[in-house]
C-alpha positions in Angstrom: 10.0 -4.2 -5.3 12.3 -6.8 -6.1 12.2 -8.5 -2.6 8.0 -8.4 -2.8 6.9 -11.7 -2.8 6.7 -13.1 -6.5 3.7 -15.3 -8.6 2.3 -18.2 -7.0 3.9 -18.1 -3.6 0.8 -17.5 -1.7 1.8 -15.8 1.3 -1.0 -12.4 0.7 -4.0 -12.6 2.7 -6.4 -9.9 3.2 -5.8 -8.3 6.5 -9.5 -9.6 9.2 -11.9 -6.9 9.9 -10.0 -6.3 13.3 -6.9 -5.6 11.0 -8.9 -3.5 9.0 -9.9 -1.2 11.7 -6.5 -1.3 13.8 -5.1 0.2 10.6 -8.1 2.9 10.2 -7.6 4.3 13.7 -3.5 4.2 13.2 -3.9 5.8 10.0 -6.3 8.6 11.2 -3.8 9.1 14.4 -1.5 10.0 12.0 -3.5 12.6 10.4 -4.5 13.5 13.9 -0.7 14.2 14.4 -0.3 11.9 16.5 3.3 10.3 15.7 3.7 8.3 18.7 0.2 7.0 19.0 0.3 6.4 15.5 3.3 4.5 15.7 2.6 2.1 18.6 -0.6 1.2 16.6 0.8 0.2 13.3 3.2 -1.9 15.4 0.0 -4.2 17.2 -0.6 -4.9 13.7 2.8 -5.9 12.4 3.8 -2.2 10.5 6.2 0.2 11.3 4.8 4.3 10.7 8.8 5.9 10.2 9.5 9.7 9.5 12.1 9.8 6.3 13.7 13.3 6.0 15.2 13.6 2.5 17.8 15.6 3.2 18.3 16.6 -0.7 14.8 18.1 -0.7 15.1 18.9 2.7 11.5 17.2 3.3 10.0 14.5 5.5 8.1 11.9 5.2 5.9 9.0 6.5 6.7 5.8 5.5 4.4 2.6 6.2 5.7 -0.3 5.9 5.7 -4.1 7.1 7.9 -5.0 9.8 10.9 -7.5 8.4 9.2 -10.8 10.2 5.8 -9.3 9.6 4.1 -12.0 7.2 1.5 -9.0 6.2 2.1 -8.1 2.7 -0.6 -4.6 2.6 1.9 -2.9 0.7 4.1 0.1 1.0 2.9 3.8 1.5 4.4 7.2 1.9 2.7 10.3 2.8 3.8 13.9 2.2 3.1 15.9 5.2 3.8 19.3 3.1 2.4 17.9 -0.8 2.4 20.9 -3.4 -0.7 19.1 -5.0 -3.1 18.1 -1.8 -5.6 15.7 -4.4 -3.0 13.8 -6.0 -2.0 10.4 -5.3 0.3 8.0 -6.8 -0.7 4.0 -6.7 1.5 0.9 -8.5 -0.1 -1.6 -7.6 1.3 -4.2 -10.0 5.2 -3.4 -9.6 6.0 -7.0 -10.0 4.1 -7.8 -13.6 4.2 -3.9 -15.1 7.5 -3.4 -15.6 8.9 -0.5 -14.0 5.5 1.0 -12.5 6.6 0.6 -9.0 9.7 3.1 -9.6 7.7 5.5 -12.6 5.6 5.4 -9.7 7.8 7.1 -6.9 9.5 8.9 -9.5 6.3 10.6 -10.0 5.1 11.1 -6.5 8.3 12.3 -5.7 8.6 14.7 -8.7 5.2 16.4 -8.6 5.6 16.1 -5.1 1.8 14.4 -4.7 0.1 13.9 -1.0 0.9 9.7 -0.9 2.7 7.3 -2.7 0.8 3.5 -3.1 2.9 0.3 -3.7 1.3 -3.1 -3.3 2.7 -5.5 -1.3 3.2 -8.9 -3.8 2.9 -9.6 -7.4 -1.0 -9.5 -8.5 -0.7 -13.1 -8.7 0.3 -14.6 -5.5 -2.9 -15.9 -3.6 -4.1 -18.6 -5.5 -7.8 -17.3 -3.7 -9.8 -16.1 -6.7 -10.8 -11.9 -5.8 -14.9 -11.3 -6.3 -14.4 -8.9 -8.7 -16.0 -9.8 -11.7 -14.2 -10.1 -14.9 -11.1 -12.2 -15.8 -7.4 -12.0 -16.3 -4.2 -13.9 -18.4 -1.9 -12.2 -16.1 -1.4 -14.9 -13.9 -1.4 -18.1 -16.5 -4.2 -18.7 -18.5 -7.8 -16.7 -18.5 -9.5 -16.7 -14.9 -10.5 -14.6 -12.2 -8.6 -11.8 -10.7 -6.7 -12.7 -6.9 -6.8 -11.3 -3.5 -3.4 -10.5 -3.8 -4.2 -7.8 -7.2 -5.0 -4.8 -5.0 -6.7 -3.4 -8.1 -9.5 -5.8 -8.1 -9.7 -6.6 -4.3 -12.1 -4.2 -2.1 -11.2 -5.8 1.3 -7.6 -4.7 1.2 -5.2 -1.9 3.0 -4.8 -0.7 -0.6 -8.3 -0.5 -1.0 -9.0 1.3 2.8 -6.5 3.6 2.2 -8.0 5.1 -1.4 -11.3 5.5 0.7 -9.4 7.0 3.8 -8.0 9.4 1.7 -11.2 10.1 -0.7 -13.2 10.5 3.5 -10.2 13.0 4.4 -10.6 15.4 1.2 
């Protein structure tokens, strides 16, 4: 969370339609259980699929995160392949702005054994590009439109795509 790009650095860009389609294909391949192929598909868009084994809880998790050199700041996604709460998804869209929500979200995800955890890839005010979402906010200084780097107000990003894919999977 500390390393996420800050407000105003302008590194967030929405994925292209081709990148959205590639992400969807990689994710659906993961849900079908083909981990190796899913890893290859995510790698093509500069994301990694990591299998993390927590030795304390003796649970495995799938972590989808950007590769170190990638300029795609679309977020981090953790999936629990054996959740206690199948329909519970925890999201932290403002971890750099709303104090401790990123850490609180992760804690909640782990404690409630939910299905997934979503963490935004940048500060909500990272981009200078306005979101088409209606309304305004004072979060980025003077009152103005939401930015595309705010996943809670951007229907064209991976955060929203993942929300739709989990809804579709239920």
